[in-house]
SEFIZA-3560 file (N, C-alpha, C; in Angstrom, 3 decimals):
REM SEFIZA-3560
<numar><xx>22.374</xx><yy>-60.477</yy><zz>39.905</zz><atom>N</atom></numar>
<numar><xx>23.370</xx><yy>-60.464</yy><zz>39.827</zz><atom>CA</atom></numar>
<numar><xx>24.272</xx><yy>-59.676</yy><zz>41.275</zz><atom>C</atom></numar>
<numar><xx>24.951</xx><yy>-59.968</yy><zz>41.622</zz><atom>N</atom></numar>
<numar><xx>25.812</xx><yy>-59.973</yy><zz>42.603</zz><atom>CA</atom></numar>
<numar><xx>25.948</xx><yy>-57.728</yy><zz>42.979</zz><atom>C</atom></numar>
<numar><xx>26.569</xx><yy>-57.935</yy><zz>41.443</zz><atom>N</atom></numar>
<numar><xx>26.969</xx><yy>-55.534</yy><zz>41.866</zz><atom>CA</atom></numar>
<numar><xx>25.153</xx><yy>-55.405</yy><zz>41.943</zz><atom>C</atom></numar>
<numar><xx>24.396</xx><yy>-55.914</yy><zz>41.150</zz><atom>N</atom></numar>
<numar><xx>23.210</xx><yy>-54.615</yy><zz>41.868</zz><atom>CA</atom></numar>
<numar><xx>23.031</xx><yy>-54.934</yy><zz>42.705</zz><atom>C</atom></numar>
<numar><xx>23.173</xx><yy>-55.790</yy><zz>43.783</zz><atom>N</atom></numar>
<numar><xx>22.483</xx><yy>-56.033</yy><zz>44.985</zz><atom>CA</atom></numar>
<numar><xx>23.390</xx><yy>-54.998</yy><zz>45.820</zz><atom>C</atom></numar>
<numar><xx>25.049</xx><yy>-55.360</yy><zz>45.736</zz><atom>N</atom></numar>
<numar><xx>25.541</xx><yy>-54.828</yy><zz>46.170</zz><atom>CA</atom></numar>
<numar><xx>25.335</xx><yy>-52.790</yy><zz>46.077</zz><atom>C</atom></numar>
<numar><xx>25.270</xx><yy>-52.462</yy><zz>44.741</zz><atom>N</atom></numar>
<numar><xx>24.577</xx><yy>-51.149</yy><zz>44.387</zz><atom>CA</atom></numar>
<numar><xx>23.104</xx><yy>-50.298</yy><zz>44.543</zz><atom>C</atom></numar>
<numar><xx>22.554</xx><yy>-51.651</yy><zz>45.472</zz><atom>N</atom></numar>
<numar><xx>20.143</xx><yy>-51.467</yy><zz>46.346</zz><atom>CA</atom></numar>
<numar><xx>21.222</xx><yy>-51.621</yy><zz>47.591</zz><atom>C</atom></numar>
<numar><xx>22.483</xx><yy>-51.944</yy><zz>48.091</zz><atom>N</atom></numar>
<numar><xx>22.313</xx><yy>-52.163</yy><zz>49.588</zz><atom>CA</atom></numar>
<numar><xx>23.180</xx><yy>-50.115</yy><zz>49.679</zz><atom>C</atom></numar>
<numar><xx>24.110</xx><yy>-50.218</yy><zz>49.029</zz><atom>N</atom></numar>
<numar><xx>25.156</xx><yy>-49.085</yy><zz>49.412</zz><atom>CA</atom></numar>
<numar><xx>23.531</xx><yy>-47.488</yy><zz>48.663</zz><atom>C</atom></numar>
<numar><xx>23.291</xx><yy>-47.464</yy><zz>48.788</zz><atom>N</atom></numar>
<numar><xx>21.868</xx><yy>-47.023</yy><zz>48.131</zz><atom>CA</atom></numar>
<numar><xx>21.184</xx><yy>-46.403</yy><zz>49.549</zz><atom>C</atom></numar>
<numar><xx>20.689</xx><yy>-47.706</yy><zz>49.816</zz><atom>N</atom></numar>
<numar><xx>20.241</xx><yy>-47.653</yy><zz>50.616</zz><atom>CA</atom></numar>
<numar><xx>20.890</xx><yy>-46.952</yy><zz>51.886</zz><atom>C</atom></numar>
<numar><xx>22.039</xx><yy>-47.310</yy><zz>51.855</zz><atom>N</atom></numar>
<numar><xx>22.210</xx><yy>-46.665</yy><zz>53.409</zz><atom>CA</atom></numar>
<numar><xx>23.301</xx><yy>-45.336</yy><zz>53.136</zz><atom>C</atom></numar>
<numar><xx>24.103</xx><yy>-45.157</yy><zz>51.991</zz><atom>N</atom></numar>
<numar><xx>24.437</xx><yy>-43.789</yy><zz>51.932</zz><atom>CA</atom></numar>
<numar><xx>23.719</xx><yy>-42.691</yy><zz>50.534</zz><atom>C</atom></numar>
<numar><xx>22.489</xx><yy>-43.105</yy><zz>51.069</zz><atom>N</atom></numar>
<numar><xx>21.637</xx><yy>-42.081</yy><zz>49.522</zz><atom>CA</atom></numar>
<numar><xx>22.035</xx><yy>-40.988</yy><zz>49.775</zz><atom>C</atom></numar>
<numar><xx>22.291</xx><yy>-40.914</yy><zz>48.389</zz><atom>N</atom></numar>
<numar><xx>22.570</xx><yy>-39.275</yy><zz>48.213</zz><atom>CA</atom></numar>
<numar><xx>21.888</xx><yy>-38.393</yy><zz>48.440</zz><atom>C</atom></numar>
<numar><xx>20.453</xx><yy>-38.135</yy><zz>48.864</zz><atom>N</atom></numar>
<numar><xx>19.965</xx><yy>-37.370</yy><zz>49.085</zz><atom>CA</atom></numar>
<numar><xx>20.880</xx><yy>-37.166</yy><zz>50.203</zz><atom>C</atom></numar>
<numar><xx>22.190</xx><yy>-37.365</yy><zz>51.289</zz><atom>N</atom></numar>
<numar><xx>22.606</xx><yy>-36.689</yy><zz>52.368</zz><atom>CA</atom></numar>
<numar><xx>23.816</xx><yy>-36.015</yy><zz>51.946</zz><atom>C</atom></numar>
<numar><xx>24.166</xx><yy>-36.173</yy><zz>50.955</zz><atom>N</atom></numar>
<numar><xx>24.810</xx><yy>-35.603</yy><zz>50.607</zz><atom>CA</atom></numar>
<numar><xx>23.840</xx><yy>-33.214</yy><zz>49.881</zz><atom>C</atom></numar>
<numar><xx>22.988</xx><yy>-33.715</yy><zz>50.060</zz><atom>N</atom></numar>
<numar><xx>22.072</xx><yy>-32.699</yy><zz>49.426</zz><atom>CA</atom></numar>
<numar><xx>22.686</xx><yy>-32.120</yy><zz>47.682</zz><atom>C</atom></numar>
<numar><xx>23.504</xx><yy>-33.024</yy><zz>47.143</zz><atom>N</atom></numar>
<numar><xx>23.273</xx><yy>-32.614</yy><zz>45.580</zz><atom>CA</atom></numar>
<numar><xx>24.173</xx><yy>-34.355</yy><zz>45.036</zz><atom>C</atom></numar>
<numar><xx>23.561</xx><yy>-33.878</yy><zz>43.472</zz><atom>N</atom></numar>
<numar><xx>24.056</xx><yy>-35.264</yy><zz>42.613</zz><atom>CA</atom></numar>
<numar><xx>25.473</xx><yy>-34.757</yy><zz>42.212</zz><atom>C</atom></numar>
<numar><xx>25.525</xx><yy>-33.162</yy><zz>42.348</zz><atom>N</atom></numar>
<numar><xx>26.463</xx><yy>-32.611</yy><zz>41.601</zz><atom>CA</atom></numar>
<numar><xx>28.001</xx><yy>-33.717</yy><zz>41.993</zz><atom>C</atom></numar>
<numar><xx>28.402</xx><yy>-33.875</yy><zz>41.276</zz><atom>N</atom></numar>
<numar><xx>30.217</xx><yy>-34.641</yy><zz>41.668</zz><atom>CA</atom></numar>
<numar><xx>31.266</xx><yy>-33.611</yy><zz>42.499</zz><atom>C</atom></numar>
<numar><xx>30.591</xx><yy>-32.596</yy><zz>41.304</zz><atom>N</atom></numar>
<numar><xx>31.966</xx><yy>-31.625</yy><zz>42.451</zz><atom>CA</atom></numar>
<numar><xx>31.779</xx><yy>-30.808</yy><zz>43.679</zz><atom>C</atom></numar>
<numar><xx>30.287</xx><yy>-30.952</yy><zz>43.826</zz><atom>N</atom></numar>
<numar><xx>29.715</xx><yy>-30.407</yy><zz>44.934</zz><atom>CA</atom></numar>
<numar><xx>29.788</xx><yy>-31.505</yy><zz>45.802</zz><atom>C</atom></numar>
<numar><xx>29.921</xx><yy>-33.100</yy><zz>45.716</zz><atom>N</atom></numar>
<numar><xx>29.970</xx><yy>-33.725</yy><zz>46.610</zz><atom>CA</atom></numar>
<numar><xx>31.744</xx><yy>-34.190</yy><zz>46.597</zz><atom>C</atom></numar>
<numar><xx>32.703</xx><yy>-33.888</yy><zz>46.343</zz><atom>N</atom></numar>
<numar><xx>34.008</xx><yy>-33.954</yy><zz>46.225</zz><atom>CA</atom></numar>
<numar><xx>34.252</xx><yy>-32.634</yy><zz>47.090</zz><atom>C</atom></numar>
<numar><xx>33.752</xx><yy>-31.329</yy><zz>47.213</zz><atom>N</atom></numar>
<numar><xx>34.172</xx><yy>-30.366</yy><zz>47.869</zz><atom>CA</atom></numar>
<numar><xx>33.419</xx><yy>-31.026</yy><zz>49.574</zz><atom>C</atom></numar>
<numar><xx>31.910</xx><yy>-31.239</yy><zz>49.942</zz><atom>N</atom></numar>
<numar><xx>32.247</xx><yy>-31.057</yy><zz>50.681</zz><atom>CA</atom></numar>
<numar><xx>32.652</xx><yy>-32.855</yy><zz>51.495</zz><atom>C</atom></numar>
<numar><xx>33.183</xx><yy>-33.488</yy><zz>50.512</zz><atom>N</atom></numar>
<numar><xx>33.770</xx><yy>-34.496</yy><zz>51.107</zz><atom>CA</atom></numar>
<numar><xx>35.238</xx><yy>-34.017</yy><zz>51.940</zz><atom>C</atom></numar>
<numar><xx>35.660</xx><yy>-33.307</yy><zz>50.676</zz><atom>N</atom></numar>
<numar><xx>37.497</xx><yy>-32.790</yy><zz>51.340</zz><atom>CA</atom></numar>
<numar><xx>36.753</xx><yy>-31.823</yy><zz>52.801</zz><atom>C</atom></numar>
<numar><xx>36.567</xx><yy>-30.931</yy><zz>52.253</zz><atom>N</atom></numar>
<numar><xx>35.547</xx><yy>-30.222</yy><zz>54.454</zz><atom>CA</atom></numar>
<numar><xx>35.708</xx><yy>-30.915</yy><zz>55.333</zz><atom>C</atom></numar>
<numar><xx>35.108</xx><yy>-31.588</yy><zz>54.691</zz><atom>N</atom></numar>
<numar><xx>33.924</xx><yy>-33.034</yy><zz>56.453</zz><atom>CA</atom></numar>
<numar><xx>35.539</xx><yy>-33.615</yy><zz>56.864</zz><atom>C</atom></numar>
<numar><xx>36.442</xx><yy>-33.793</yy><zz>55.604</zz><atom>N</atom></numar>
<numar><xx>37.760</xx><yy>-34.559</yy><zz>56.732</zz><atom>CA</atom></numar>
<numar><xx>38.469</xx><yy>-33.549</yy><zz>57.640</zz><atom>C</atom></numar>
<numar><xx>37.589</xx><yy>-32.445</yy><zz>58.192</zz><atom>N</atom></numar>
<numar><xx>38.238</xx><yy>-31.724</yy><zz>59.276</zz><atom>CA</atom></numar>
<numar><xx>37.311</xx><yy>-30.987</yy><zz>60.043</zz><atom>C</atom></numar>
<numar><xx>36.029</xx><yy>-31.165</yy><zz>59.923</zz><atom>N</atom></numar>
<numar><xx>35.000</xx><yy>-30.469</yy><zz>60.199</zz><atom>CA</atom></numar>
<numar><xx>33.678</xx><yy>-31.258</yy><zz>60.989</zz><atom>C</atom></numar>
<numar><xx>33.337</xx><yy>-31.052</yy><zz>61.503</zz><atom>N</atom></numar>
<numar><xx>31.728</xx><yy>-31.979</yy><zz>62.082</zz><atom>CA</atom></numar>
<numar><xx>31.187</xx><yy>-31.820</yy><zz>60.616</zz><atom>C</atom></numar>
<numar><xx>30.190</xx><yy>-32.630</yy><zz>60.295</zz><atom>N</atom></numar>
<numar><xx>29.157</xx><yy>-32.633</yy><zz>59.452</zz><atom>CA</atom></numar>
<numar><xx>28.275</xx><yy>-31.153</yy><zz>59.270</zz><atom>C</atom></numar>
<numar><xx>27.651</xx><yy>-30.465</yy><zz>60.398</zz><atom>N</atom></numar>
<numar><xx>26.621</xx><yy>-29.623</yy><zz>60.154</zz><atom>CA</atom></numar>
<numar><xx>27.924</xx><yy>-28.542</yy><zz>59.700</zz><atom>C</atom></numar>
<numar><xx>29.131</xx><yy>-28.818</yy><zz>60.640</zz><atom>N</atom></numar>
<numar><xx>30.060</xx><yy>-27.064</yy><zz>59.760</zz><atom>CA</atom></numar>
<numar><xx>29.856</xx><yy>-27.435</yy><zz>58.311</zz><atom>C</atom></numar>
<numar><xx>30.199</xx><yy>-28.611</yy><zz>57.931</zz><atom>N</atom></numar>
<numar><xx>31.000</xx><yy>-29.199</yy><zz>56.572</zz><atom>CA</atom></numar>
<numar><xx>28.971</xx><yy>-28.803</yy><zz>56.026</zz><atom>C</atom></numar>
<numar><xx>28.407</xx><yy>-29.033</yy><zz>55.964</zz><atom>N</atom></numar>
<numar><xx>26.730</xx><yy>-28.657</yy><zz>55.807</zz><atom>CA</atom></numar>
<numar><xx>26.481</xx><yy>-27.094</yy><zz>54.957</zz><atom>C</atom></numar>
<numar><xx>27.042</xx><yy>-25.977</yy><zz>56.516</zz><atom>N</atom></numar>
<numar><xx>27.266</xx><yy>-25.007</yy><zz>56.456</zz><atom>CA</atom></numar>
<numar><xx>27.893</xx><yy>-24.147</yy><zz>55.651</zz><atom>C</atom></numar>
<numar><xx>29.118</xx><yy>-25.077</yy><zz>55.763</zz><atom>N</atom></numar>
<numar><xx>30.132</xx><yy>-24.380</yy><zz>54.851</zz><atom>CA</atom></numar>
<numar><xx>30.220</xx><yy>-24.191</yy><zz>53.501</zz><atom>C</atom></numar>
<numar><xx>29.529</xx><yy>-26.037</yy><zz>53.285</zz><atom>N</atom></numar>
<numar><xx>29.489</xx><yy>-26.008</yy><zz>51.904</zz><atom>CA</atom></numar>
<numar><xx>28.044</xx><yy>-24.998</yy><zz>51.463</zz><atom>C</atom></numar>
<numar><xx>27.013</xx><yy>-24.546</yy><zz>51.845</zz><atom>N</atom></numar>
<numar><xx>26.069</xx><yy>-24.143</yy><zz>51.156</zz><atom>CA</atom></numar>
<numar><xx>26.704</xx><yy>-22.320</yy><zz>50.696</zz><atom>C</atom></numar>
<numar><xx>27.105</xx><yy>-21.884</yy><zz>51.937</zz><atom>N</atom></numar>
<numar><xx>27.748</xx><yy>-20.574</yy><zz>51.904</zz><atom>CA</atom></numar>
<numar><xx>29.076</xx><yy>-20.320</yy><zz>50.200</zz><atom>C</atom></numar>
<numar><xx>29.558</xx><yy>-21.298</yy><zz>50.958</zz><atom>N</atom></numar>
<numar><xx>31.093</xx><yy>-21.304</yy><zz>49.228</zz><atom>CA</atom></numar>
<numar><xx>29.792</xx><yy>-21.005</yy><zz>48.013</zz><atom>C</atom></numar>
<numar><xx>28.707</xx><yy>-22.199</yy><zz>47.605</zz><atom>N</atom></numar>
<numar><xx>28.647</xx><yy>-22.220</yy><zz>46.827</zz><atom>CA</atom></numar>
<numar><xx>27.364</xx><yy>-21.486</yy><zz>45.845</zz><atom>C</atom></numar>
<numar><xx>27.113</xx><yy>-20.533</yy><zz>47.056</zz><atom>N</atom></numar>
<numar><xx>25.782</xx><yy>-19.528</yy><zz>47.103</zz><atom>CA</atom></numar>
<numar><xx>26.873</xx><yy>-18.595</yy><zz>47.368</zz><atom>C</atom></numar>
<numar><xx>27.849</xx><yy>-18.474</yy><zz>47.168</zz><atom>N</atom></numar>
<numar><xx>28.299</xx><yy>-17.094</yy><zz>46.439</zz><atom>CA</atom></numar>
<numar><xx>28.972</xx><yy>-17.059</yy><zz>45.685</zz><atom>C</atom></numar>
<numar><xx>29.691</xx><yy>-18.241</yy><zz>45.525</zz><atom>N</atom></numar>
<numar><xx>30.164</xx><yy>-18.409</yy><zz>44.080</zz><atom>CA</atom></numar>
<numar><xx>29.961</xx><yy>-19.653</yy><zz>42.944</zz><atom>C</atom></numar>
<numar><xx>29.472</xx><yy>-20.366</yy><zz>43.709</zz><atom>N</atom></numar>
<numar><xx>28.274</xx><yy>-21.100</yy><zz>42.452</zz><atom>CA</atom></numar>
<numar><xx>28.657</xx><yy>-22.115</yy><zz>41.395</zz><atom>C</atom></numar>
<numar><xx>29.973</xx><yy>-21.766</yy><zz>40.829</zz><atom>N</atom></numar>
<numar><xx>30.683</xx><yy>-23.138</yy><zz>40.255</zz><atom>CA</atom></numar>
<numar><xx>31.899</xx><yy>-23.189</yy><zz>40.348</zz><atom>C</atom></numar>
<numar><xx>31.978</xx><yy>-24.231</yy><zz>40.049</zz><atom>N</atom></numar>
<numar><xx>33.326</xx><yy>-24.728</yy><zz>39.989</zz><atom>CA</atom></numar>
<numar><xx>34.510</xx><yy>-23.522</yy><zz>39.131</zz><atom>C</atom></numar>
<numar><xx>34.499</xx><yy>-23.755</yy><zz>38.358</zz><atom>N</atom></numar>
<numar><xx>35.139</xx><yy>-22.450</yy><zz>37.897</zz><atom>CA</atom></numar>
<numar><xx>35.417</xx><yy>-21.159</yy><zz>38.590</zz><atom>C</atom></numar>
<numar><xx>34.314</xx><yy>-20.400</yy><zz>39.428</zz><atom>N</atom></numar>
<numar><xx>34.646</xx><yy>-19.473</yy><zz>40.116</zz><atom>CA</atom></numar>
<numar><xx>34.529</xx><yy>-19.359</yy><zz>41.225</zz><atom>C</atom></numar>
<numar><xx>34.899</xx><yy>-20.839</yy><zz>41.699</zz><atom>N</atom></numar>
<numar><xx>35.740</xx><yy>-20.962</yy><zz>43.242</zz><atom>CA</atom></numar>
<numar><xx>36.855</xx><yy>-20.585</yy><zz>42.745</zz><atom>C</atom></numar>
<numar><xx>37.514</xx><yy>-21.384</yy><zz>41.517</zz><atom>N</atom></numar>
<numar><xx>38.893</xx><yy>-22.184</yy><zz>41.240</zz><atom>CA</atom></numar>
<numar><xx>39.418</xx><yy>-20.760</yy><zz>40.639</zz><atom>C</atom></numar>
<numar><xx>38.618</xx><yy>-19.493</yy><zz>40.419</zz><atom>N</atom></numar>
<numar><xx>39.438</xx><yy>-18.074</yy><zz>40.021</zz><atom>CA</atom></numar>
<numar><xx>39.105</xx><yy>-17.468</yy><zz>41.607</zz><atom>C</atom></numar>
<numar><xx>38.850</xx><yy>-18.036</yy><zz>42.325</zz><atom>N</atom></numar>
<numar><xx>38.734</xx><yy>-16.103</yy><zz>43.313</zz><atom>CA</atom></numar>
<numar><xx>39.637</xx><yy>-16.457</yy><zz>44.184</zz><atom>C</atom></numar>
<numar><xx>39.867</xx><yy>-14.907</yy><zz>44.682</zz><atom>N</atom></numar>
<numar><xx>41.368</xx><yy>-14.928</yy><zz>45.313</zz><atom>CA</atom></numar>
<numar><xx>40.973</xx><yy>-15.268</yy><zz>46.850</zz><atom>C</atom></numar>
//
């Protein structure tokens, strides 16, 4: 089926490991950060953010 071929090619081109996580919220945050920064900066910032806060609830309630 053509959709299977499309998904297969997308997975080859953009492996989930590239984002360092399969957690959709974490990928979303990294994507938003990446709009204004280089990938290296995005990766470090995302790691620091999730080490400090851990969950989306903790991020939402942060000062």
